[in-house]
C-alpha positions as CSV (number, residue, x, y, z in Angstrom):
1,M,84.4,108.1,-39.0
2,H,86.4,109.9,-36.2
3,D,88.6,108.0,-33.9
4,F,89.1,108.5,-30.1
5,T,92.1,106.8,-28.5
6,K,92.0,106.0,-24.8
7,Q,95.0,106.9,-22.6
8,R,97.1,104.0,-21.7
9,I,99.0,104.1,-18.4
10,P,101.9,101.6,-18.4
11,K,101.9,99.0,-15.6
12,R,104.7,99.0,-13.2
13,N,107.1,96.1,-13.6
14,D,109.2,95.1,-10.5
15,S,112.4,93.7,-11.9
16,L,114.4,93.7,-8.6
17,K,112.9,90.5,-7.1
18,H,115.4,88.2,-8.5
19,L,118.5,90.2,-7.5
20,R,120.6,89.2,-4.6
21,I,121.1,91.4,-1.6
22,P,124.5,93.0,-2.6
23,V,123.0,94.0,-6.0
24,R,119.9,95.5,-4.3
25,Y,122.1,97.6,-2.1
26,F,123.9,98.8,-5.2
27,I,120.7,99.8,-6.9
28,V,119.4,101.6,-3.8
29,I,122.6,103.6,-3.6
30,V,122.4,104.6,-7.3
31,C,118.7,105.5,-7.0
32,L,119.4,107.7,-3.9
33,L,122.2,109.5,-5.7
34,C,120.0,110.1,-8.7
35,A,117.2,111.3,-6.5
36,I,119.5,113.8,-4.8
37,F,121.3,115.2,-7.8
38,F,118.6,114.8,-10.5
39,P,115.3,116.0,-9.2
40,A,112.3,114.3,-10.8
41,T,110.8,116.2,-13.7
42,I,107.9,113.9,-14.5
43,T,104.6,114.7,-12.9
44,A,102.0,112.0,-12.5
45,R,98.8,112.6,-14.4
46,Q,96.0,114.0,-12.4
47,P,93.3,111.4,-11.6
48,N,90.5,113.5,-13.2
49,M,92.0,113.5,-16.7
50,D,90.5,110.2,-17.7
51,S,87.1,111.2,-16.3
52,L,87.2,114.5,-18.2
53,F,88.1,112.8,-21.5
54,T,85.3,110.2,-21.0
55,A,82.7,112.8,-20.2
56,A,83.6,114.8,-23.3
57,K,83.6,111.7,-25.5
58,N,80.2,110.7,-24.2
59,S,78.8,114.2,-25.0
60,I,79.9,113.8,-28.6
61,E,78.3,110.3,-28.8
62,K,75.1,111.9,-27.4
63,N,75.4,114.7,-30.0
64,N,75.7,117.4,-27.4
65,Y,78.5,119.2,-29.2
66,S,78.4,122.4,-27.2
67,A,78.9,120.5,-23.9
68,A,81.7,118.4,-25.6
69,I,83.5,121.6,-26.6
70,I,83.4,122.9,-23.1
71,Q,84.6,119.6,-21.6
72,F,87.4,119.2,-24.1
73,N,88.6,122.8,-23.3
74,N,88.7,121.9,-19.6
75,Y,90.7,118.7,-20.6
76,L,93.0,120.9,-22.7
77,S,93.7,123.2,-19.7
78,E,94.7,120.3,-17.5
79,A,96.8,118.8,-20.3
80,K,98.7,122.1,-20.6
81,K,99.4,122.2,-16.9
82,L,100.9,118.7,-17.2
83,K,102.8,119.7,-20.3
84,D,101.8,116.4,-21.9
85,T,102.0,116.8,-25.7
86,L,99.9,113.7,-26.4
87,L,97.1,114.8,-24.2
88,I,97.1,118.3,-25.7
89,G,96.8,116.9,-29.2
90,N,94.0,114.6,-28.1
91,A,92.1,117.6,-26.6
92,H,92.4,119.6,-29.9
93,I,91.2,116.5,-31.8
94,G,88.1,116.2,-29.6
95,I,87.3,119.9,-30.0
96,G,87.8,119.6,-33.8
97,I,85.4,116.6,-34.0
98,A,82.8,118.5,-32.0
99,Y,82.9,121.5,-34.3
100,D,83.1,119.2,-37.3
101,R,79.9,117.4,-36.3
102,A,78.1,120.6,-35.6
103,G,78.9,122.0,-39.1
104,D,81.4,124.6,-37.9
105,Y,84.1,123.5,-40.3
106,E,86.4,126.4,-39.9
107,D,86.9,125.9,-36.2
108,G,87.1,122.1,-36.7
109,L,89.8,122.5,-39.3
110,L,91.8,124.9,-37.1
111,N,91.8,122.4,-34.2
112,Y,92.8,119.5,-36.5
113,F,95.8,121.4,-37.7
114,T,96.7,122.4,-34.1
115,A,96.5,118.7,-33.0
116,L,98.6,117.7,-36.1
117,K,101.4,120.0,-34.9
118,F,101.6,118.3,-31.5
119,Y,101.4,114.8,-32.9
120,E,104.2,115.5,-35.4
121,S,106.4,116.8,-32.5
122,I,106.2,113.4,-30.8
123,G,106.1,111.3,-34.0
124,N,102.9,109.4,-33.2
125,K,102.1,107.9,-36.6
126,K,98.7,106.5,-35.8
127,K,97.5,109.9,-34.4
128,I,99.0,111.7,-37.4
129,A,97.1,109.4,-39.8
130,G,93.8,109.9,-38.0
131,T,94.2,113.7,-38.1
132,W,95.1,113.7,-41.9
133,K,91.9,111.7,-42.4
134,N,89.8,114.2,-40.5
135,I,91.3,117.1,-42.4
136,G,90.8,115.3,-45.8
137,N,87.1,114.9,-44.9
138,I,86.6,118.6,-44.2
139,Y,88.2,119.5,-47.5
140,R,85.9,117.1,-49.2
141,I,82.8,118.7,-47.6
142,L,84.2,122.1,-48.9
143,K,84.5,120.5,-52.4
144,S,88.3,121.1,-52.4
145,Y,88.8,117.6,-53.8
146,D,92.5,117.9,-54.7
147,K,93.3,118.9,-51.1
148,S,90.9,116.1,-49.8
149,R,92.6,113.5,-51.9
150,Q,96.1,114.7,-50.8
151,F,95.3,114.3,-47.1
152,L,93.4,111.0,-47.5
153,D,96.2,109.5,-49.5
154,Q,98.7,110.5,-46.8
155,A,96.4,109.0,-44.1
156,L,96.0,105.7,-46.1
157,W,99.8,105.4,-46.7
158,Q,100.5,106.0,-43.0
159,Y,97.9,103.4,-41.8
160,E,99.3,100.8,-44.3
161,E,102.8,101.5,-43.1
162,I,101.8,100.7,-39.5
163,S,99.6,97.7,-40.6
164,D,96.4,99.2,-39.2
165,S,93.7,97.6,-41.3
166,T,90.9,99.3,-39.3
167,G,92.3,102.7,-40.0
168,S,92.9,101.8,-43.7
169,S,89.2,100.7,-44.1
170,G,88.0,104.0,-42.6
171,V,90.1,106.1,-45.1
172,L,88.9,104.0,-48.0
173,N,85.3,104.7,-47.0
174,D,86.0,108.4,-47.0
175,M,87.6,108.2,-50.4
176,G,84.5,106.5,-51.7
177,I,82.4,109.4,-50.4
178,M,84.8,111.8,-52.2
179,Y,84.1,109.8,-55.5
180,M,80.4,110.1,-54.8
181,D,80.6,113.9,-54.4
182,Q,82.4,114.0,-57.7
183,K,79.8,111.8,-59.3
184,K,82.3,109.1,-60.0
185,Y,79.9,106.4,-58.9
186,P,81.6,103.2,-60.4
187,Q,84.9,104.1,-58.5
188,A,82.9,104.8,-55.4
189,I,81.0,101.5,-55.6
190,D,84.3,99.6,-56.0
191,V,85.8,101.2,-52.9
192,F,82.7,100.7,-50.7
193,E,82.4,97.0,-51.7
194,K,86.1,96.5,-50.9
195,V,85.6,98.1,-47.4
196,I,82.5,95.9,-46.7
197,T,84.0,92.6,-48.0
198,H,87.8,92.7,-47.8
199,Y,88.0,94.7,-44.5
200,E,84.8,93.3,-42.9
201,K,86.6,91.7,-40.0
202,Y,88.6,94.8,-39.2
203,I,85.9,97.5,-39.3
204,K,83.6,98.5,-36.5
205,E,79.8,98.4,-36.9
206,E,79.8,102.2,-37.3
207,V,82.1,102.2,-40.3
208,K,80.2,99.3,-41.9
209,A,76.9,101.1,-41.4
210,F,78.2,104.3,-43.1
211,A,79.8,102.2,-45.9
212,L,76.5,100.4,-46.6
213,N,74.7,103.8,-46.7
214,N,77.3,105.2,-49.1
215,L,77.2,102.2,-51.3
216,A,73.4,102.5,-51.5
217,S,73.6,106.2,-52.4
218,S,76.1,105.4,-55.2
219,L,73.9,102.6,-56.6
220,S,70.8,104.8,-56.3
221,S,72.6,107.5,-58.4
222,M,73.2,104.9,-61.1
223,H,69.5,103.9,-60.9
224,K,70.1,100.5,-59.4
225,F,67.2,101.1,-57.1
226,E,66.6,97.5,-55.9
227,D,70.2,96.9,-54.8
228,A,70.4,100.4,-53.3
229,Y,67.2,99.9,-51.2
230,G,68.5,96.7,-49.7
231,H,71.8,98.3,-48.6
232,Y,69.9,101.3,-47.2
233,Q,67.8,99.0,-45.0
234,S,70.9,97.1,-43.8
235,S,72.6,100.5,-42.9
236,L,69.4,101.7,-41.2
237,A,69.2,98.5,-39.1
238,L,72.8,98.9,-37.9
239,M,72.2,102.6,-37.1
240,K,69.2,101.7,-35.0
241,K,71.1,99.0,-33.2
242,M,73.8,101.4,-32.3
243,N,71.3,104.2,-31.6
244,H,73.6,106.4,-33.8
245,Q,71.5,109.6,-34.1
246,Y,73.8,111.3,-36.7
247,G,73.8,108.1,-38.8
248,L,70.1,107.7,-38.6
249,A,69.6,111.4,-39.7
250,L,72.0,110.8,-42.7
251,V,70.3,107.5,-43.8
252,Y,66.8,109.1,-43.5
253,L,68.1,112.0,-45.6
254,N,69.4,109.6,-48.3
255,L,66.2,107.6,-48.3
256,S,64.3,110.8,-48.8
257,D,66.6,111.5,-51.9
258,F,66.0,107.8,-53.0
259,F,62.2,108.1,-53.0
260,L,62.3,111.6,-54.4
261,L,64.3,110.3,-57.3
262,G,62.0,107.3,-57.7
263,G,58.9,109.5,-57.8
264,N,57.5,108.4,-54.4
265,T,56.9,111.9,-53.0
266,K,55.0,110.7,-49.9
267,K,57.8,108.5,-48.8
268,A,60.4,111.2,-49.6
269,I,58.5,113.7,-47.3
270,E,58.2,111.0,-44.5
271,Y,61.9,110.2,-44.4
272,G,62.9,113.9,-44.9
273,G,60.8,114.8,-41.8
274,N,62.5,112.0,-39.8
275,S,65.9,113.4,-40.8
276,I,64.9,117.0,-39.9
277,A,63.6,115.9,-36.5
278,I,66.9,114.2,-35.6
279,S,69.1,116.9,-37.2
280,Q,67.4,119.6,-35.2
281,N,68.3,117.8,-31.9
282,L,71.9,117.4,-33.2
283,H,72.1,121.0,-34.3
284,S,73.8,119.8,-37.5
285,K,73.6,122.7,-40.0
286,G,74.8,120.6,-42.9
287,L,72.2,117.8,-42.5
288,L,69.4,120.4,-41.9
289,A,70.3,122.3,-45.0
290,A,70.2,119.1,-47.2
291,A,67.0,117.9,-45.6
292,Y,65.2,121.3,-46.1
293,K,66.1,121.2,-49.8
294,N,64.7,117.7,-50.2
295,M,61.5,118.7,-48.5
296,G,61.2,121.8,-50.7
297,D,61.7,119.8,-53.8
298,A,59.1,117.2,-52.7
299,Y,56.5,119.9,-52.0
300,L,57.2,121.5,-55.4
301,K,56.3,118.2,-57.0
302,L,53.1,118.2,-55.0
303,K,52.5,121.8,-56.1
304,D,52.3,122.9,-52.5
305,Y,54.2,126.1,-53.1
306,R,53.7,127.6,-49.7
307,Q,55.4,124.6,-47.9
308,A,58.0,124.4,-50.7
309,A,58.9,128.1,-50.2
310,N,59.1,127.6,-46.4
311,F,61.6,124.7,-46.6
312,L,63.7,126.2,-49.4
313,S,64.0,129.5,-47.6
314,R,65.3,127.7,-44.6
315,Q,67.7,125.8,-46.7
316,I,69.1,129.0,-48.3
317,N,69.6,130.6,-44.8
318,F,71.6,127.6,-43.6
319,K,73.5,127.4,-46.8
320,D,74.5,131.1,-46.4
321,T,75.6,130.4,-42.9
322,V,77.6,127.4,-43.6
323,F,79.1,128.1,-47.0
324,K,79.6,131.8,-47.1
325,E,82.4,132.9,-49.5
326,E,84.6,134.5,-46.9
327,S,84.8,131.3,-44.8
328,A,85.5,129.2,-47.9
329,R,88.5,131.4,-48.6
330,S,89.7,131.1,-45.1
331,Y,89.6,127.3,-45.3
332,A,91.7,127.3,-48.4
333,E,94.3,129.6,-46.8
334,M,94.3,127.8,-43.4
335,E,96.9,125.1,-44.3
336,T,99.4,127.7,-45.5
337,K,98.7,129.8,-42.4
338,Y,99.2,126.8,-40.2
339,Q,102.6,126.0,-41.8
340,N,103.9,129.6,-41.5
341,E,102.7,130.0,-38.0
342,K,104.3,126.7,-37.1
343,K,107.7,127.8,-38.5
344,Q,107.5,131.2,-36.8
345,K,106.7,129.7,-33.4
346,E,109.5,127.2,-33.8
347,I,112.0,129.9,-34.6
348,L,110.9,132.0,-31.7
349,K,110.9,129.1,-29.4
350,L,114.5,128.2,-30.5
351,E,115.7,131.7,-30.0
352,Q,114.3,131.8,-26.5
353,Q,115.7,128.5,-25.6
354,N,119.1,129.5,-26.9
355,I,119.1,132.6,-24.7
356,V,118.2,130.6,-21.6
357,T,120.5,127.8,-22.4
358,N,123.5,130.0,-23.0
359,S,123.1,131.6,-19.6
360,K,123.1,128.3,-17.8
361,I,125.3,126.1,-20.0
362,E,128.6,126.7,-18.2
363,K,127.1,126.1,-14.8
364,Q,125.2,123.0,-16.0
365,R,128.3,121.7,-17.7
366,L,130.4,121.9,-14.5
367,E,127.6,120.4,-12.4
368,R,127.1,117.6,-14.9
369,N,130.7,116.7,-15.1
370,F,131.0,116.6,-11.4
371,L,127.9,114.5,-11.0
372,I,128.9,112.1,-13.8
373,S,132.4,111.7,-12.3
374,G,131.1,111.0,-8.9
375,L,128.4,108.6,-10.1
376,A,130.9,106.9,-12.4
377,F,133.3,106.5,-9.4
378,I,130.6,105.0,-7.2
379,V,129.4,102.7,-10.0
380,L,133.0,101.6,-10.6
381,I,133.6,100.8,-7.0
382,S,130.3,99.0,-6.7
383,V,131.0,96.9,-9.8
384,I,134.5,96.0,-8.5
385,L,133.0,95.0,-5.2
386,L,130.3,92.9,-6.8
387,W,132.7,91.3,-9.2
388,N,135.1,90.4,-6.4
389,F,132.2,89.0,-4.4
390,Y,131.1,86.9,-7.4
391,I,134.7,85.7,-8.1
392,K,135.1,84.6,-4.5
393,Q,131.8,82.8,-4.4
394,K,132.6,81.0,-7.6
395,A,136.1,80.1,-6.4
396,N,134.7,78.8,-3.1
397,K,132.2,76.6,-4.9
398,Q,134.9,75.2,-7.2
399,L,137.2,74.7,-4.2
400,N,134.5,72.9,-2.2
401,V,133.8,70.6,-5.2
402,L,137.5,69.8,-5.6
403,N,137.9,69.1,-1.8
404,T,134.9,66.8,-1.9
405,K,136.3,64.9,-4.9
406,L,139.8,64.8,-3.3
407,N,138.3,63.4,0.0
408,E,136.4,60.8,-1.9
409,A,139.5,59.9,-3.9
410,N,141.6,59.6,-0.8
411,Y,139.0,57.5,1.0
412,S,138.7,55.3,-2.1
413,K,142.5,54.9,-2.3
414,T,142.8,54.1,1.4
415,K,139.9,51.6,1.2
416,L,141.4,50.0,-1.9
417,L,144.8,49.6,-0.3
418,G,143.1,48.0,2.7
419,I,141.3,45.5,0.5
420,L,144.5,44.8,-1.4
421,S,146.5,44.2,1.8
422,H,143.9,41.8,3.2
423,D,141.8,40.3,0.4
424,L,144.8,39.5,-1.8
425,R,147.4,38.7,0.9
426,S,145.1,36.3,2.8
427,P,144.3,33.9,-0.1
428,I,147.8,34.1,-1.4
429,S,149.2,33.3,2.0
430,S,146.8,30.4,2.4
431,L,147.7,29.1,-1.0
432,F,151.4,29.4,-0.4
433,S,151.1,27.6,3.0
434,F,149.2,24.7,1.4
435,L,151.7,24.3,-1.4
436,Q,154.7,24.4,1.1
437,F,153.1,21.8,3.3
438,Q,152.4,19.6,0.4
439,K,156.0,20.0,-0.9
440,Q,157.7,19.5,2.4
441,A,155.7,16.5,3.7
442,P,153.9,14.8,0.8
443,G,154.2,11.4,2.5
444,R,152.6,12.4,5.7
445,L,149.2,13.1,4.0
446,T,146.8,10.3,3.3
447,L,144.9,10.3,0.0
448,V,141.8,11.8,1.7
449,E,143.9,14.5,3.3
450,Q,145.5,15.3,0.0
451,D,142.1,15.6,-1.6
452,E,141.0,18.0,1.2
453,H,144.2,20.1,0.8
454,N,143.7,20.2,-3.0
455,E,140.1,21.4,-2.5
456,K,141.3,24.1,-0.1
457,I,144.0,25.2,-2.6
458,S,141.4,25.3,-5.3
459,A,139.0,27.3,-3.2
460,A,141.8,29.8,-2.2
461,A,142.7,30.2,-5.9
462,D,139.0,30.8,-6.8
463,N,138.6,33.3,-4.1
464,L,141.8,35.1,-5.2
465,L,140.6,35.1,-8.8
466,D,137.2,36.6,-7.9
467,T,138.8,39.2,-5.8
468,M,141.4,40.1,-8.5
469,E,138.6,40.3,-11.1
470,D,136.4,42.6,-8.9
471,L,139.3,44.9,-8.2
472,L,140.4,45.1,-11.8
473,I,136.8,45.8,-12.9
474,W,136.3,48.5,-10.2
475,S,139.6,50.1,-11.1
476,K,138.7,50.2,-14.8
477,S,135.2,51.7,-13.9
478,Q,136.9,54.7,-12.4
479,M,138.3,55.8,-15.8
480,E,136.5,58.6,-17.5
481,N,135.9,56.8,-20.8
482,F,134.5,53.7,-19.2
483,N,130.9,54.0,-20.5
484,P,128.3,51.3,-21.4
485,I,127.6,50.3,-25.0
486,F,123.8,49.6,-25.3
487,E,122.3,46.8,-27.3
488,Y,119.2,44.6,-27.1
489,V,119.4,41.7,-24.6
490,N,116.9,38.8,-24.2
491,L,116.6,38.4,-20.5
492,S,115.5,34.8,-20.6
493,D,118.7,33.8,-22.5
494,F,120.7,36.1,-20.2
495,F,119.5,34.3,-17.1
496,E,120.3,30.9,-18.7
497,D,123.9,32.1,-19.1
498,V,124.1,33.3,-15.4
499,I,122.8,30.0,-14.2
500,K,125.4,28.0,-16.3
501,V,128.2,30.1,-14.9
502,N,127.2,29.6,-11.3
503,E,125.8,26.0,-11.5
504,T,129.0,24.3,-10.2
505,A,129.2,26.5,-7.1
506,A,125.5,26.0,-6.5
507,R,125.7,22.2,-7.0
508,N,128.6,22.0,-4.4
509,K,126.1,23.3,-1.8
510,N,123.1,21.5,-3.2
511,I,121.5,25.0,-3.9
512,G,118.7,25.2,-6.5
513,L,118.8,28.0,-9.1
514,L,115.4,29.0,-10.5
515,K,114.5,31.3,-13.4
516,D,111.2,33.3,-13.5
517,C,111.3,35.3,-16.8
518,P,109.0,35.4,-19.9
519,H,110.7,34.6,-23.2
520,N,109.6,37.9,-24.8
521,I,111.2,40.4,-22.5
522,N,114.0,42.3,-24.2
523,L,116.1,45.0,-22.5
524,Y,118.2,47.8,-24.2
525,T,121.3,47.7,-22.1
526,D,125.1,46.8,-21.9
527,T,125.5,43.0,-21.6
528,N,128.9,43.1,-20.0
529,F,127.8,45.6,-17.3
530,L,124.8,43.4,-16.6
531,K,127.0,40.3,-16.3
532,V,129.2,41.9,-13.8
533,I,126.2,42.9,-11.7
534,F,124.6,39.5,-11.7
535,R,127.9,37.6,-11.2
536,N,128.4,39.5,-8.0
537,L,124.8,39.3,-6.8
538,T,124.5,35.6,-7.6
539,S,127.8,34.6,-6.2
540,N,127.0,36.5,-3.0
541,A,123.6,34.8,-2.8
542,I,125.3,31.3,-3.2
543,K,128.0,32.3,-0.6
544,F,125.4,33.3,2.1
545,T,122.7,30.7,1.4
546,P,122.9,27.5,3.4
547,D,123.1,24.1,1.9
548,N,119.9,22.8,0.2
549,G,118.7,26.5,-0.2
550,V,117.0,28.1,-3.2
551,I,118.0,31.2,-5.3
552,E,115.6,32.7,-7.8
553,L,116.4,35.0,-10.8
554,S,113.3,36.9,-12.0
555,A,112.3,39.7,-14.4
556,I,109.0,41.5,-14.8
557,R,107.9,44.6,-16.6
558,K,106.4,47.5,-14.6
559,A,105.3,50.6,-16.5
560,D,108.3,51.8,-18.5
561,D,110.9,49.9,-16.4
562,I,112.0,46.3,-16.0
563,L,112.6,44.9,-12.5
564,L,115.4,42.3,-12.2
565,T,115.6,40.4,-8.9
566,V,118.1,38.0,-7.3
567,K,116.3,36.4,-4.2
568,D,117.7,33.8,-1.8
569,N,116.4,32.2,1.4
570,G,119.7,32.6,3.4
571,A,120.4,34.0,6.8
572,G,119.4,37.6,5.8
573,I,121.0,40.9,6.7
574,A,120.4,42.9,9.9
575,S,118.4,46.1,9.5
576,T,121.3,48.2,10.9
577,D,123.5,47.0,8.0
578,L,121.0,47.6,5.2
579,A,121.4,51.4,5.2
580,T,125.1,51.3,4.4
581,I,125.3,48.0,2.5
582,F,126.5,49.7,-0.8
583,E,129.0,52.1,0.9
584,W,132.7,51.6,1.3
585,N,132.3,51.0,5.1
586,S,130.4,47.8,4.3
587,I,133.2,46.1,2.4
588,R,134.3,43.0,4.3
589,S,137.4,40.9,4.1
590,D,135.7,38.4,1.8
591,S,135.3,41.2,-0.9
592,S,131.5,40.7,-1.0
593,G,131.1,44.4,-0.1
594,L,133.2,45.4,-3.1
595,G,131.0,43.3,-5.3
596,L,127.9,45.1,-4.1
597,K,129.7,48.5,-4.6
598,L,130.4,47.4,-8.2
599,A,126.7,46.3,-8.7
600,K,125.4,49.7,-7.5
601,E,127.9,51.8,-9.6
602,F,127.2,49.7,-12.8
603,T,123.4,49.9,-12.3
604,E,123.6,53.7,-12.1
605,K,125.7,53.7,-15.3
606,L,122.9,51.9,-16.9
607,N,120.5,54.7,-15.8
608,G,118.9,52.4,-13.2
609,S,118.6,51.9,-9.5
610,I,119.1,49.0,-7.1
611,K,117.5,48.3,-3.7
612,V,117.8,45.5,-1.1
613,D,115.1,43.9,1.1
614,S,116.1,41.5,3.8
615,A,115.1,40.0,7.1
616,I,117.0,37.8,9.5
617,N,116.5,34.0,8.7
618,K,114.1,34.9,5.9
619,G,116.5,35.6,3.1
620,T,117.6,38.6,1.0
621,S,116.5,40.0,-2.4
622,F,118.3,42.5,-4.6
623,T,116.1,44.3,-7.2
624,L,117.4,46.3,-10.2
625,S,115.1,48.8,-11.9
626,L,116.2,49.5,-15.4
627,P,114.4,51.7,-18.0
628,I,113.1,50.1,-21.3
629,N,114.3,51.7,-24.5
630,P,111.2,53.5,-26.0
631,Q,111.8,51.8,-29.4
632,S,112.3,48.4,-27.9
633,P,109.9,45.8,-29.4
634,Q,108.5,45.0,-26.0
635,Q,105.3,43.0,-25.4
636,D,103.4,42.6,-22.1
637,F,103.4,39.2,-20.5
638,P,99.8,37.9,-20.2
639,E,98.5,38.1,-16.6
640,N,96.7,34.8,-16.9
641,V,99.6,32.7,-18.2
642,E,101.8,30.8,-15.7
643,R,105.4,31.9,-15.9
644,P,107.9,29.0,-16.5
645,H,110.3,28.0,-13.7
646,V,113.7,26.4,-14.6
647,A,115.5,24.6,-11.9
648,V,119.1,23.5,-11.9
């Protein structure tokens, strides 16, 4: 049926929260200038507009059409004060619906055309479609079916263009009624069934109730009484559920027709009386006229001529009031009058606007140019200042980053030179001294002393080789393209290789090397990186573990990581040294600090982390935490199986 659209007031969206202070200042300046030079022309809607609209709508739903007309006129007055085109159109639609429901079709049509004019001026397609639908319905009531079909087709096309299935189903329902009025019952039945089935999830209960009523009427006209009666009852149930008085009066009227056609005069009079009782409260002239006719025909069949004459005379009076010939002609001419009046008003309005505009155009042009120039200048200055501020900030950040990198590079260079000057010169000097002494006085040395000197020479050479290897690896790691190459590594086999490499050094100090690692732990990592890490950690452990000590290499899985540990029972590290053990300042003359620095950097390149736990005289443990590749064929080691220990 008729649609009401509630007003929507857009919510305010604060978009300044994320701006920095200089940008906020710029926005405030621009807003102040606009407020000074461009006075606000938009007036807030008065708070009573919504309440006026709601009260008028409620009056229509309660079938109090005279009160609704008064309330919508009050709403119209307020809308005109606000100069709000949409609200003015809504007011005329409401007035038109009230007149339409009351049976005053001429006034209803006049207000519909007036509303259409305002909706077209703002291009509101949904409102235009709804107004075309209402106009098409009045032309249908007036039996001007060509006009009705024209406006209903336009409404259906518009609703489909904006993908409004609810609106489309309502228009189809009206088209079905038009087919009924023309006695094209098969077409009407097809349309109503489409509305009820295809559009069921889009239509409101009101539309469904009327569609069921109309479908029942079409089936009844084709003498399909059993199907018709079922649809009448469904429609009646929905009307009662909604307490829709107009709909109840209409269904009772159609049931009166139904039983009159079927020969059940008593039922026809009963339902006709129900329709008259509700229609009188609604003041609906059209429904009353039809109900009086049914009652008259029913009493004629009962040969109660006095009652028949009474009801038929009432019907004639209402018919003369509603469908007098003069009004019918005015309906047919109203569309043309609306179009002509619209054009004349537009022409007059344009002429008046041209007169006013021409008198002010020169002054406005000068003011506009001045304001635009001033505003453009301010905007340009503001943009330049903001851009300079942004460039300076960006340059400062880049400069700070470069300074930090430069300081780190200078410090690394200084530290590296210090290591080269000490860690390389010391073993080379010792080696050179031993060789010179052996060359100059070979006879002065006993065999035992010669063996001792040879061992010292060998140790100095080993120390020199380790230092050279650490320095070369560290230098290579500083290159940009020095990245790990990942592959699967079996940690049990890997620990075996580490033990073999270090077994000679461990055996010289009678140190035991133990392995605690399940055979089924695989790690997705770079083997060479891992070898460098464990070579340094293991050699450091051997170096600082006393004779007859123990070093343990272990690996366990924890969640999505694998923990690799090198643990000794040596002298331990003081707590004051633990915090900076991986920093440049911790590097000592024996190059062990450089090895730890390498271990930390390589662990991070493998996307892992390293930590150290130590206590004086209780030993030290270094633990690497490395992630497991998600696709690695990893299996959990059973908690109740003793892990193997391999001693060397």
